[in-house]
C-alpha positions in Angstrom: 5.6 31.8 6.3 8.6 32.1 8.6 12.3 31.2 7.0 13.1 28.0 7.6 15.7 28.0 10.6 19.0 26.1 8.9 21.7 24.9 11.4 24.1 23.6 8.9 23.9 19.9 9.2 25.4 18.2 6.2 23.4 15.0 4.0 26.4 12.8 5.2 25.0 12.6 8.9 22.1 10.5 7.5 24.7 7.8 5.6 24.7 5.0 5.0 21.9 5.1 2.4 22.7 1.4 1.0 24.2 -1.8 2.6 28.3 -1.9 1.4 29.2 -5.5 -0.6 31.0 -6.2 2.2 28.5 -5.7 4.8 27.9 -9.5 7.0 23.9 -9.0 5.6 24.8 -8.9 2.7 24.2 -12.1 1.0 21.3 -12.4 3.0 19.8 -9.1 1.3 20.6 -10.0 -1.6 18.8 -14.1 -1.3 15.6 -12.1 0.2 16.0 -9.8 -2.9 16.2 -12.7 -5.4 13.3 -14.8 -3.4 11.2 -11.7 -3.6 10.9 -11.1 -7.1 10.7 -15.0 -7.8 7.5 -15.7 -5.4 5.7 -12.3 -6.5 6.5 -13.1 -10.3 5.1 -16.9 -9.6 1.9 -14.9 -8.1 1.0 -12.6 -11.0 1.7 -15.9 -13.4 -1.0 -17.9 -11.6 -3.6 -15.7 -12.5 -5.3 -13.9 -15.3 -4.8 -10.1 -15.7 -8.8 -9.6 -14.8 -8.3 -11.7 -11.7 -5.2 -9.3 -11.0 -7.2 -6.0 -11.7 -9.9 -6.8 -9.6 -7.4 -8.5 -6.6 -5.0 -5.1 -7.0 -8.6 -2.6 -6.3 -9.2 -5.0 -3.4 -5.6 -4.8 -2.0 -5.8 -1.0 -2.4 -8.4 -1.2 0.2 -6.1 -3.4 2.2 -3.3 -1.4 2.3 -5.0 1.7 3.0 -6.7 0.0 5.8 -3.3 -1.6 7.0 -1.1 1.6 6.7 -3.7 3.8 7.9 -3.9 1.5 11.3 -0.1 2.1 11.8 -1.3 5.7 12.2 -3.8 4.7 14.8 -6.7 5.5 12.5 -9.2 2.7 12.2 -12.2 2.6 9.0 -12.4 -0.5 8.1 -12.3 -1.7 4.6 -16.6 -2.1 4.4 -16.4 1.8 5.4 -13.8 2.1 3.3 -15.7 1.1 0.0 -18.7 3.4 1.4 -16.8 6.2 1.0 -15.6 5.2 -2.6 -19.1 5.2 -3.9 -19.7 8.9 -1.2 -21.8 6.9 1.7 -20.2 8.8 4.5 -20.9 8.3 8.0 -23.2 11.4 9.4 -20.6 11.4 12.7 -18.0 14.1 11.4 -14.6 12.2 12.8 -15.8 8.8 11.2 -16.1 10.8 8.2 -13.1 12.6 7.9 -11.3 9.2 8.4 -13.2 7.9 5.4 -12.4 11.0 3.1 -8.8 10.0 4.7 -9.0 6.4 3.5 -10.3 7.6 0.1 -7.1 10.1 -0.6 -4.9 7.2 0.3 -6.3 4.8 -1.9 -7.1 7.7 -4.6 -3.0 8.2 -4.6 -2.1 4.4 -4.7 -4.2 4.2 -7.8 -2.3 7.0 -9.3 0.9 5.6 -8.6 -0.3 2.1 -10.4 -1.3 3.6 -13.6 2.0 5.6 -13.5 1.4 9.0 -12.1 4.8 9.4 -10.4 6.4 12.0 -12.5 10.1 10.7 -11.7 11.4 7.5 -9.4 9.3 6.6 -6.6 12.5 8.0 -4.5 12.9 11.5 -6.6 12.4 14.4 -4.8 9.4 15.0 -7.0 7.7 12.0 -6.9 7.9 12.2 -3.2 6.6 15.8 -2.8 3.4 15.0 -5.2 2.7 11.7 -3.2 2.3 13.9 0.1 0.4 16.7 -1.9 -2.4 14.4 -3.8 -2.7 12.5 -0.6 -2.7 15.7 1.8 -4.4 17.8 -0.4 -8.0 15.3 -0.2 -8.0 15.5 3.3 -10.6 17.5 5.2 -9.5 20.3 7.3 -9.4 18.7 10.5 -6.7 16.3 9.1 -4.4 19.4 8.3 -3.1 20.6 11.7 -0.7 19.1 14.2 0.1 20.4 17.3 3.1 21.3 19.3 3.0 19.2 22.1 5.1 21.4 24.7 2.9 24.4 23.4 0.1 23.2 22.2 0.4 25.9 19.2 -2.0 24.0 16.2 0.2 24.0 12.8 -1.3 24.2 9.6 -0.1 21.0 7.2 0.6 22.3 3.9 0.3 19.8 1.3 3.4 18.8 -1.2 5.1 21.5 1.0 8.5 20.3 3.2 7.7 21.7 7.0 9.2 24.8 7.8 9.4 23.9 11.4 11.3 21.9 13.9 10.3 18.7 15.1 11.0 15.9 17.5 10.3 12.1 16.5 10.8 10.4 20.2 13.9 10.5 21.2 15.3 11.7 17.4 15.3 15.3 16.1 15.6 15.5 12.4 17.2 18.1 10.5 16.6 21.5 10.8 13.5 22.7 8.2 16.4 24.7 6.2 18.5 21.7 5.8 16.0 19.9 4.1 16.7 20.6 0.7 19.9 19.7 0.4 18.8 16.5 2.3 16.8 15.3 0.0 18.7 16.2 -2.9 20.9 13.3 -1.8 18.7 11.2 -0.8 17.5 11.3 -4.3 20.9 11.3 -5.8 22.0 8.1 -3.2 18.7 6.0 -4.8 19.0 6.7 -8.3 20.7 4.4 -10.9 20.6 1.3 -9.2 20.8 -2.6 -10.3 17.7 -4.3 -9.4 18.7 -6.5 -6.7 19.4 -2.9 -4.8 16.6 -1.1 -6.1 14.4 -4.0 -4.4 16.8 -3.7 -0.8 16.6 0.2 -1.0 12.2 -0.2 -0.5 13.9 -0.7 2.9 16.9 1.4 3.5 15.0 4.1 1.6 11.6 3.9 3.5 13.8 4.3 7.0 15.9 7.6 5.9 12.8 8.9 4.6 11.5 8.8 8.1 14.3 9.9 9.4 14.6 13.2 7.5 10.7 13.5 8.0 10.3 16.0 5.0 6.7 17.1 6.2 5.2 18.0 9.6 2.6 15.1 8.9 2.2 12.0 6.5 5.4 11.0 6.9 5.0 7.3 7.3 2.2 6.8 4.8 4.5 8.5 2.3 7.2 6.1 3.4 4.6 3.1 2.7 3.3 4.8 -0.3 7.1 4.8 -1.5 8.5 1.7 -0.8 5.5 0.1 -2.6 6.1 2.3 -5.6 9.9 1.2 -5.5 8.6 -2.4 -5.8 5.7 -1.8 -8.4 8.9 -0.6 -10.8 11.4 -2.9 -9.7 9.3 -6.2 -9.9 6.3 -5.4 -11.9 3.5 -6.8 -8.6 0.7 -5.8 -10.6 -0.5 -4.6 -7.4 -1.9 -7.7 -6.1 -0.1 -7.9 -2.7 1.5 -5.2 -0.1 3.8 -5.0 2.7 1.3 -2.7 4.6 -0.8 -5.8 6.2 2.7 -7.7 7.7 4.2 -4.4 8.9 0.7 -3.6 10.7 0.5 -6.9 12.2 4.6 -6.5 13.1 3.9 -3.3 14.3 5.3 -3.0 17.4 8.6 -5.0 15.1 8.8 -2.2 12.6 8.6 0.5 15.2 11.5 -0.9 17.4 13.5 -1.9 13.6 12.9 1.9 12.7 13.8 3.2 16.3 17.3 1.2 15.9 18.0 2.4 12.7 18.2 5.7 14.2 21.3 5.0 16.2 24.9 6.1 15.5 27.6 3.8 14.4 28.5 1.0 16.6 32.3 1.1 16.3 35.0 0.4 13.3 33.4 -3.0 11.7 29.4 -0.6 11.4 30.1 0.6 8.0 31.7 4.0 7.3 28.9 6.1 7.9 27.5 8.6 10.6 24.2 5.9 11.1 24.9 2.3 12.0 25.2 0.4 9.0 24.1 -3.2 11.1 20.8 -1.5 12.0 19.7 -0.7 9.0 20.7 -3.9 7.2 18.5 -5.8 10.0 15.7 -3.3 9.6 16.3 -4.3 5.1 16.0 -8.2 6.4 13.1 -8.0 8.3 11.6 -5.6 5.3 11.6 -8.1 2.8 10.9 -10.9 4.7 7.3 -9.3 6.2 6.7 -8.9 2.2 7.7 -12.6 1.3 5.4 -14.0 4.6 3.1 -11.5 2.3 3.2 -13.0 -0.9 3.1 -16.1 0.9 -0.1 -15.4 2.7 -1.7 -14.1 -0.8 -0.5 -16.9 -2.3 -2.7 -19.2 -0.2 -5.7 -17.3 -0.5 -5.9 -17.3 -4.0 -4.7 -20.2 -4.6 -7.7 -20.8 -8.0 -9.5 -23.8 -7.4 -9.6 -23.0 -3.0 -10.8 -19.4 -4.2 -13.0 -21.2 -7.1 -14.9 -23.3 -4.3 -15.1 -20.8 -1.8 -16.9 -18.3 -4.1 -19.3 -21.0 -5.5 -20.2 -22.2 -1.4 -21.3 -18.5 -0.9 -23.3 -17.9 -4.1 -25.0 -21.6 -3.3 -26.0 -20.3 0.1 -27.3 -16.8 -1.5 -29.6 -18.6 -3.7 -31.0 -21.2 -1.2 -31.6 -18.0 0.9 -33.5 -16.2 -1.7 -30.7 -13.4 -2.0 -29.3 -14.5 -5.6 -31.6 -15.9 -8.6 -30.9 -19.1 -8.9 -28.1 -20.7 -11.9 -26.1 -17.6 -10.7 -23.6 -19.7 -9.5 -23.3 -20.5 -12.9 -22.2 -17.0 -14.3 -19.5 -17.0 -11.1 -18.0 -20.2 -12.1 -17.8 -19.0 -16.2 -16.5 -15.3 -14.5 -13.7 -17.6 -12.6 -12.8 -20.0 -15.5 -12.4 -17.8 -17.9 -11.2 -14.2 -16.4 -14.3 -12.2 -18.4 -17.4 -13.2 -19.7 -19.2 -11.4 -22.7 -23.0 -10.9 -22.4 -23.8 -12.9 -25.4 -22.0 -15.7 -24.0 -24.2 -15.8 -20.4 -26.9 -16.6 -22.2 -24.9 -19.9 -23.5 -24.2 -20.6 -19.9 -27.5 -19.7 -18.1 -29.4 -21.7 -21.2 -32.3 -19.4 -20.8 -33.7 -16.4 -22.7 -32.5 -12.9 -22.6 -35.0 -11.4 -19.8 -34.1 -14.1 -17.3 -30.2 -14.0 -18.5 -30.4 -10.3 -17.8 -31.9 -10.8 -14.6 -29.6 -13.0 -13.0 -26.4 -11.1 -14.3 -27.7 -8.1 -12.7 -28.2 -9.1 -9.7 -24.4 -10.2 -9.4 -23.5 -6.5 -10.4 -26.5 -4.9 -8.1 -24.6 -7.6 -5.3 -21.0 -6.2 -6.4 -20.0 -9.3 -6.6 -19.9 -8.6 -11.1 -18.6 -5.4 -12.4 -18.8 -4.4 -16.0 -17.4 -1.3 -18.0 -21.0 -0.8 -19.3 -24.1 -2.3 -19.9 -22.7 -4.5 -22.8 -19.3 -4.7 -21.6 -18.0 -7.6 -20.8 -18.5 -9.2 -17.0 -15.6 -9.2 -14.8 -15.4 -10.4 -11.2 -15.1 -7.9 -7.9 -14.0 -8.4 -4.6 -16.2 -6.5 -2.3 -15.2 -5.7 1.2 -18.3 -7.0 2.7 -17.5 -10.2 1.3 -13.7 -10.3 2.1 -14.4 -12.7 5.5 -16.0 -15.4 2.8 -13.8 -15.0 -0.1 -10.8 -13.9 0.9 -10.2 -14.5 4.9 -7.6 -13.3 6.9 -7.0 -10.5 4.3 -8.4 -8.0 7.2 -10.6 -8.5 10.4 -14.3 -8.7 10.3 -16.1 -5.9 11.0 
């Protein structure tokens, strides 16, 4: 590998990293951060831990689907779910996209389980996310092409780029300058208070993309980083994600990002090299999108509405002969309690052990219940194939 070119750029060229207290947007951003915290906390408190875990699994697939969609890769969550079960398409391109989606989900689960080696904005964490994601990709997805020369260049997982790149009209820092930019990035977002950390989920999002530290994968790494920042700051439980909102407003998202590349607009636009007002406008857009997504998830999972949709589905499946009679009673008990010990299933059903096993096995085979073992309690699951019925609007029908 050739020695990276260093043109001597200084990290001050990507300032400001934060929004000043004196900014005209500051009070709006603080209000949004406080509202976001309150709504996220309220959503988490409205759900049992068991339902939260089941939802978090579904949201990983949702987050993956929409984040990849922004990159132009459309892999439906049903196909993602198949990939998680090692059921891949025979079409090589579709199989590669399934593997890409599986990689994204595995990295998010690793984040959810506390796997980051440091704060989300630390260089170690950013490199680790890229290494884990790209290290799981098939070889065909690890190459980028220079549009001018048609040269194919391999992406090295977890390695800062060693080539110059152009992103639209923006020319990121030379590859040799990246280490000092990454150090400034880490220092600039370290030791922040809670409100500032929440706002930094947006500001750091753009500044990471502005640096463009990797040959490929920058968008996904930036969205996973922002997800991790908010998870750390608010203990979101992973039951909502901004990626769906960004994908649904993709043009506005990309327009805001491009505007943040603009230089400072005179003496009233901060003190850095780049426009503080444009960065603040993107932060407002980003936090408003987060709140919109929490409101959406809250509307979907109101306990009585969710219970009604699930039980209607179960009644239809029983009538069609796809589930045995009384299966809806087991689902109702799991919804009410959060989990159902096997012995309690007998009491709920009022049947013999063999019949109870037949009913619970049918629900497990349908993917709507899950259990850690044959003796472990039953928990609700949210299979992607039923999302249109149980959680309408979460993602498009296949």
